[in-house]
FILUM-617735 format. One line per field, with one value per residue (C-alpha): residue number from 1; residue in one letter; x, y, z. Coordinates in pm, 1 decimal. Layout:
BEGIN
num	c(NUM; ...) .
residuo	c(a; ...) .
east	c(X; ...) .
north	c(Y; ...) .
up	c(Z; ...) .
//
This chain:
BEGIN
num	c(1; 2; 3; 4; 5; 6; 7; 8; 9; 10; 11; 12; 13; 14; 15; 16; 17; 18; 19; 20; 21; 22; 23; 24; 25; 26; 27; 28; 29; 30; 31; 32; 33; 34; 35; 36; 37; 38; 39; 40; 41; 42; 43; 44; 45; 46; 47; 48; 49; 50; 51; 52; 53; 54; 55; 56; 57; 58; 59; 60; 61; 62; 63; 64; 65; 66; 67; 68; 69; 70; 71; 72; 73; 74; 75; 76; 77; 78; 79; 80; 81; 82; 83; 84; 85; 86; 87; 88; 89; 90; 91; 92; 93; 94; 95; 96; 97; 98; 99; 100; 101; 102; 103; 104; 105; 106; 107; 108; 109; 110; 111; 112; 113; 114; 115; 116; 117; 118; 119; 120; 121; 122; 123; 124; 125; 126; 127; 128; 129; 130; 131; 132; 133; 134; 135; 136; 137; 138; 139; 140; 141; 142; 143; 144; 145; 146; 147; 148; 149; 150; 151; 152; 153; 154; 155; 156; 157; 158; 159; 160; 161; 162; 163; 164; 165; 166; 167; 168; 169; 170; 171; 172; 173; 174; 175; 176; 177; 178; 179; 180; 181; 182; 183; 184; 185; 186; 187; 188; 189; 190; 191; 192; 193; 194; 195; 196; 197; 198; 199; 200; 201; 202; 203; 204; 205; 206; 207; 208; 209; 210; 211; 212; 213; 214; 215; 216; 217; 218; 219; 220; 221; 222; 223; 224; 225; 226; 227; 228; 229; 230; 231; 232; 233; 234; 235; 236; 237; 238; 239; 240; 241; 242; 243; 244; 245; 246; 247; 248; 249; 250; 251; 252; 253; 254; 255; 256; 257; 258; 259; 260; 261; 262; 263; 264; 265; 266; 267; 268; 269; 270; 271; 272; 273; 274; 275; 276; 277; 278; 279; 280; 281; 282; 283; 284; 285; 286; 287; 288; 289; 290; 291; 292; 293; 294; 295; 296; 297; 298; 299; 300; 301; 302; 303; 304; 305; 306; 307; 308; 309; 310; 311; 312; 313; 314; 315; 316; 317; 318; 319; 320; 321; 322; 323; 324; 325; 326; 327; 328) .
residuo	c(m; n; f; v; y; s; h; g; l; y; d; k; n; t; t; g; k; y; p; c; y; y; k; a; r; n; d; k; r; r; y; s; i; l; n; n; r; t; y; k; p; v; l; l; v; c; c; l; p; q; v; m; v; n; g; l; p; g; k; m; s; s; e; v; l; n; v; l; f; e; r; k; l; p; v; v; p; y; s; l; t; a; e; n; q; i; e; l; f; y; h; p; k; l; s; k; q; q; p; i; s; l; l; r; p; s; q; r; a; n; r; i; e; r; i; l; e; d; y; p; r; l; i; a; v; d; y; t; h; p; d; a; v; n; s; n; a; l; f; y; q; k; y; q; i; p; f; v; m; g; t; t; g; g; d; r; e; q; l; v; q; s; t; l; q; s; n; i; y; a; v; i; a; p; n; m; g; k; q; i; v; a; l; q; t; i; l; n; r; m; a; q; n; f; p; g; v; f; q; n; y; r; l; q; v; t; e; s; h; q; q; t; k; a; d; t; s; g; t; a; k; e; i; i; q; s; f; v; k; m; g; a; h; f; e; y; s; e; d; l; r; m; i; r; s; p; v; e; q; q; q; e; l; k; i; p; p; e; y; l; s; g; h; a; f; h; t; y; r; l; t; s; p; d; k; s; v; e; i; a; f; q; h; n; v; l; g; r; n; i; y; a; q; g; t; v; d; a; v; v; f; l; w; n; k; i; q; q; k; a; s; k; k; l; y; n; m; m; d; v; l; t; e; q; l; p; n; n) .
east	c(1305.3; 1353.7; 1401.4; 1465.9; 1388.7; 1588.4; 1759.2; 2098.1; 2151.1; 2323.3; 2557.3; 2880.8; 2933.2; 2630.1; 2837.0; 3113.7; 2941.2; 2711.6; 2910.8; 2676.1; 2659.7; 2362.5; 2300.3; 2058.7; 1788.8; 1604.6; 1254.2; 980.3; 1064.0; 924.8; 879.8; 1156.6; 982.3; 1212.0; 1118.4; 940.5; 1223.0; 1194.5; 1426.5; 1491.0; 1447.6; 1775.7; 1869.0; 2027.6; 2351.8; 2446.4; 2169.7; 2094.6; 1838.2; 1466.3; 1374.7; 1023.2; 990.0; 683.5; 518.5; 432.9; 318.9; 511.0; 790.1; 1052.7; 965.3; 950.0; 1297.5; 1445.3; 1264.1; 1493.3; 1817.8; 1731.4; 1666.4; 2000.8; 2198.0; 2008.7; 1878.3; 1564.2; 1255.1; 947.9; 632.5; 465.3; 443.3; 257.7; 53.5; -234.2; -600.5; -686.9; -450.5; -484.2; -435.3; -172.6; 155.9; 298.8; 655.6; 811.7; 1057.6; 795.2; 612.9; 228.9; 173.5; 379.0; 248.7; 361.4; 53.7; -16.9; -128.5; -359.8; -342.7; -649.4; -485.7; -126.0; -163.5; -346.7; -95.2; 253.0; 310.4; 272.9; 492.1; 762.0; 733.7; 793.0; 1065.2; 1244.2; 1541.5; 1301.6; 1427.1; 1154.4; 1243.0; 996.2; 923.7; 544.5; 413.4; 501.4; 196.2; 279.3; 639.2; 575.0; 298.9; 478.0; 784.2; 574.6; 436.1; 807.9; 884.2; 615.4; 694.7; 1070.3; 1122.1; 1465.7; 1403.6; 1553.9; 1324.2; 1378.0; 1037.1; 1078.3; 859.7; 661.1; 771.4; 1151.0; 1244.3; 987.4; 1079.4; 1438.4; 1344.1; 1062.7; 1342.8; 1602.2; 1338.2; 1237.3; 1597.3; 1568.8; 1811.8; 1738.5; 1886.5; 1701.1; 1793.2; 1624.4; 1852.8; 1985.8; 2208.0; 2561.4; 2721.0; 2465.1; 2524.3; 2907.8; 2816.3; 2601.3; 2887.1; 3129.8; 2904.8; 2812.3; 3177.6; 3226.0; 2955.9; 3142.3; 3490.6; 3381.3; 3088.0; 3075.8; 3223.4; 2893.5; 2806.8; 2533.3; 2528.4; 2167.4; 2089.0; 1822.6; 1716.2; 1529.2; 1449.2; 1248.5; 1107.2; 836.5; 479.3; 345.9; 625.4; 414.0; 665.1; 982.6; 1311.9; 1452.5; 1809.0; 1737.5; 1623.3; 1965.3; 2179.8; 1989.2; 2069.5; 2445.6; 2470.8; 2245.4; 2519.4; 2787.7; 2608.9; 2375.1; 2054.0; 1750.2; 1377.7; 1164.1; 880.4; 1105.9; 1411.9; 1300.8; 1134.0; 957.5; 907.7; 655.7; 496.9; 606.9; 583.7; 819.0; 1061.0; 1084.7; 1106.6; 1329.9; 1527.9; 1535.2; 1458.5; 1381.7; 1034.7; 1111.8; 1239.9; 934.6; 821.3; 1139.3; 1417.2; 1576.1; 1734.9; 1880.1; 2074.9; 2187.2; 2294.7; 2477.0; 2483.6; 2710.5; 2539.2; 2670.7; 2597.2; 2970.5; 2996.6; 2792.0; 2866.6; 2645.9; 2620.2; 2410.5; 2341.0; 2098.1; 1962.5; 1749.3; 1586.6; 1562.3; 1846.0; 2098.7; 1877.8; 1785.6; 2142.7; 2221.2; 1897.6; 2013.9; 2368.4; 2183.7; 2001.7; 2320.6; 2504.6; 2213.1; 2212.2; 2579.7; 2526.5; 2260.3; 2475.8; 2757.7; 2526.9; 2658.0; 2579.1; 2473.4; 2156.5; 2026.8; 2217.8; 2210.9; 2362.8; 2680.9; 2736.4; 2676.5; 2907.8; 3171.0; 3185.6; 3204.7; 3507.2; 3819.8; 4037.7; 3804.3) .
north	c(932.8; 775.3; 429.4; 213.2; -136.8; -319.3; -664.8; -668.4; -360.1; -574.3; -722.2; -522.2; -597.5; -381.6; -58.5; -118.3; 36.1; 278.8; 390.2; 439.1; 362.3; 183.2; 170.0; -93.4; -22.3; -231.0; -133.0; -356.1; -583.2; -481.2; -637.5; -565.8; -381.3; -587.1; -944.2; -1130.4; -1130.3; -940.7; -706.5; -451.4; -88.1; 96.4; 452.8; 597.1; 798.7; 828.0; 787.5; 620.3; 762.1; 611.1; 543.8; 580.3; 397.5; 551.8; 363.6; 31.2; -220.5; -140.2; -371.2; -89.8; 3.5; -344.7; -402.1; -125.7; -246.4; -571.4; -389.6; -189.5; -515.5; -647.5; -359.8; -336.9; 36.2; 112.7; 121.9; 344.3; 149.0; 377.7; 446.5; 697.5; 532.8; 575.5; 647.5; 315.7; 95.6; -123.0; -29.0; -261.4; -397.7; -728.1; -807.0; -1146.2; -1011.0; -853.9; -990.3; -1020.6; -831.2; -534.1; -459.2; -134.9; 118.7; 265.7; 616.8; 738.5; 1104.5; 1183.8; 1051.3; 1174.7; 1529.0; 1402.2; 1143.3; 1301.9; 1525.8; 1232.5; 1019.5; 1281.7; 1311.9; 947.2; 915.7; 1267.6; 1134.2; 1046.4; 1022.1; 956.2; 727.4; 796.7; 516.0; 609.8; 726.3; 983.1; 1165.3; 1207.3; 1332.5; 1688.8; 1668.5; 1433.1; 1666.0; 1944.8; 1730.6; 1664.4; 2033.8; 2151.3; 1940.0; 1961.1; 1594.8; 1508.1; 1268.6; 1078.3; 1081.2; 773.1; 803.1; 915.0; 1167.9; 1480.9; 1823.0; 1792.2; 2160.8; 2241.5; 1960.6; 2091.8; 2466.1; 2380.1; 2187.5; 2446.8; 2691.0; 2480.3; 2468.1; 2072.0; 1806.1; 1596.0; 1343.0; 1359.6; 1122.7; 950.4; 637.9; 510.1; 239.7; 342.7; 180.1; 332.1; 668.4; 619.1; 579.2; 890.8; 1080.7; 961.9; 1078.5; 1417.5; 1485.1; 1370.0; 1636.0; 1921.8; 1826.0; 1719.0; 1921.1; 1857.9; 1495.3; 1365.7; 1656.7; 1545.4; 1182.6; 1048.2; 922.0; 622.5; 483.0; 176.1; 154.1; -164.6; -152.8; -359.3; -298.5; -97.2; 180.3; 472.6; 723.6; 747.5; 625.4; 933.6; 783.2; 749.6; 1139.2; 1228.1; 1028.6; 1157.5; 1493.7; 1430.3; 1301.0; 1605.0; 1843.5; 1622.9; 1744.3; 1432.4; 1467.2; 1324.4; 1365.8; 1195.9; 1120.7; 936.8; 826.7; 667.5; 334.0; 236.3; -115.3; -239.2; -531.1; -855.3; -1064.2; -810.3; -821.6; -1194.2; -1237.3; -956.4; -879.3; -1225.7; -1118.4; -1403.5; -1453.9; -1412.7; -1047.3; -920.0; -734.4; -582.6; -491.7; -193.9; -248.8; 56.4; 91.8; 407.1; 387.8; 685.4; 658.9; 886.3; 1074.7; 837.8; 534.1; 405.7; 429.8; 309.7; 334.6; 181.9; 210.7; -37.1; -116.2; -406.1; -461.3; -743.4; -690.3; -396.4; -458.9; -246.3; 54.7; -51.9; -72.0; 257.6; 411.3; 298.3; 431.6; 783.9; 759.2; 690.8; 976.9; 1234.3; 1139.7; 1199.6; 1546.6; 1621.4; 1539.6; 1748.5; 2058.5; 2070.3; 2402.5; 2230.8; 2055.1; 1911.9; 1634.6; 1383.6; 1041.9; 1166.0; 1328.9; 1016.4; 803.8; 1063.6; 1061.5; 701.7; 684.2; 531.6; 848.2; 1098.8) .
up	c(4421.7; 4077.1; 3999.4; 3708.0; 3689.4; 3427.4; 3407.0; 3468.2; 3712.9; 3958.0; 3719.9; 3731.7; 3349.0; 3297.4; 3356.3; 3101.2; 2804.1; 2996.6; 3309.9; 3587.9; 3964.6; 4119.5; 4499.6; 4597.7; 4851.8; 5094.6; 4982.8; 4870.7; 4583.0; 4233.1; 3898.7; 3626.1; 3307.6; 3102.5; 3195.3; 3491.3; 3730.6; 4053.7; 4187.2; 4445.1; 4355.7; 4285.1; 4356.7; 4061.8; 4184.4; 3801.4; 3556.6; 3217.7; 2976.4; 2996.1; 2633.9; 2512.1; 2192.7; 1990.2; 1691.2; 1876.6; 1757.1; 1445.8; 1326.9; 1331.8; 1680.8; 1810.6; 1672.0; 1865.0; 2168.0; 2124.6; 2094.7; 2415.1; 2595.9; 2460.5; 2599.5; 2909.0; 2882.0; 3054.1; 2874.0; 2939.4; 2940.3; 2731.5; 2348.4; 2133.7; 1862.9; 1623.4; 1711.8; 1590.6; 1765.0; 2062.4; 2403.7; 2527.2; 2363.8; 2493.5; 2399.8; 2422.6; 2673.7; 2889.9; 3176.1; 3084.1; 3395.0; 3259.7; 2903.1; 2740.0; 2723.3; 2383.5; 2394.3; 2099.4; 2010.7; 2198.5; 2517.2; 2517.1; 2626.0; 2919.5; 3007.5; 2933.3; 3219.0; 3472.4; 3248.3; 3241.8; 3631.1; 3657.5; 3387.6; 3418.7; 3198.6; 2904.9; 2574.5; 2275.4; 1984.0; 1683.0; 1438.5; 1369.5; 1024.1; 774.9; 828.8; 1191.1; 1167.6; 1209.6; 1457.4; 1695.4; 1673.3; 1772.6; 2082.5; 2185.4; 2139.2; 2342.6; 2650.3; 2594.1; 2517.7; 2353.8; 2083.5; 1794.2; 1479.0; 1261.6; 1061.1; 718.7; 546.2; 654.0; 589.6; 672.3; 647.4; 899.7; 1134.3; 1152.4; 1195.5; 1462.4; 1646.8; 1628.6; 1741.8; 2028.2; 2167.7; 2269.3; 2205.8; 1891.0; 1628.0; 1315.4; 1023.3; 745.3; 786.3; 1123.6; 973.5; 1056.7; 745.3; 521.0; 672.6; 609.8; 227.3; 237.7; 407.6; 124.7; -142.4; 23.2; 57.7; -309.5; -398.5; -225.2; -365.7; -707.4; -805.3; -1177.2; -1195.3; -1351.7; -1555.1; -1807.6; -1671.0; -1626.5; -1265.5; -1249.6; -884.3; -808.8; -445.6; -280.4; 44.6; 223.7; 78.5; 407.0; 353.8; 217.5; 110.2; -109.1; 79.1; 277.3; 228.1; -157.2; -136.0; 7.2; -218.5; -510.3; -392.0; -380.5; -729.8; -860.0; -690.7; -879.3; -1204.4; -1262.6; -1426.8; -1252.2; -1264.5; -1000.2; -1245.8; -1494.0; -1305.0; -978.8; -967.6; -641.1; -592.6; -335.0; -508.8; -329.7; -659.4; -831.7; -511.6; -532.5; -889.7; -999.4; -685.6; -553.8; -192.8; 35.1; 126.6; 511.8; 437.1; 205.9; 519.1; 604.9; 358.7; 167.7; -170.3; -340.6; -675.6; -838.6; -1191.4; -1364.3; -1746.7; -1968.0; -2261.0; -2517.4; -2279.6; -2314.4; -1946.2; -1651.9; -1285.0; -1031.4; -646.8; -442.4; -71.2; 2.6; 349.0; 481.7; 817.5; 1054.1; 1300.0; 1123.3; 1166.2; 1528.7; 1645.1; 1510.5; 1668.2; 2021.8; 1947.0; 1855.0; 2177.9; 2377.4; 2197.7; 2239.1; 2633.0; 2629.0; 2451.0; 2737.1; 3029.2; 2875.5; 2812.0; 2497.6; 2292.6; 1963.7; 2004.3; 1658.8; 1540.5; 1252.4; 1205.4; 1041.5; 1382.1; 1574.5; 1346.4; 1343.2; 1716.6; 1740.4; 1504.5; 1696.7; 1607.2; 1777.1) .
//
């Protein structure tokens, strides 16, 4: 018998966005994993996904936890982490008696089968490190764990191919912000419909992220690819500027100090050969909430596909966005 301990399960309004029916049981009372309140265990007659957020205590994975708590989705009290990380993670909305256990690479193989027994509807969310993208994906594939990959970097072609071969459900996207994904989709369609519209134009890109971001923005890479398909000339060594210095970010981009540790400022500038025409596209994001909201949308989307036994199993955020449009 599987139980979920989540704040709000006895609130009828909880079933509005994620329709499920819960039946209360008279077993002994247990603590919620989401706060220090006590609830009776509940028998799931119709189920919600159980979300394992990997990458704690990182800031992006912590923001995803915040959104899961806001939406009253069940959280698995385990997280894959790096070898040098602490063993327990305490979130403000978790009881101190119920922290999230952080599993190092040397521990995860010994623990995952029991975790899957306890949480059979587990969906993994990955916000770890670019160097861990492919090894983590292989881990999910080996144990048939559906996953949402929000971490950028790694060998993306290998990531996609191994996921397709494993035949598990997954959402893979370099950007989980739906509004940014909408812009990516528009530019991708422009590239398909107007393949030479920027022929001989020079593309220059400036992207600024928090100092800890190790790799080039995956979003920038995808948008650059669209402009190149439209005929623009671009050389990574000459035309891409990555800003990671907090001093430059404050002085040049006017980023508020409180967002130096979490922002994404992108400018794409196209210039004609004679420099008489200049066209710029820009998207600036302060904080991480836009990505966390989209990530949880992707979890719900993927869970629906699993329940539907959809024949297609690998998705991106364009699929998530398209399905959420009112006319679809």
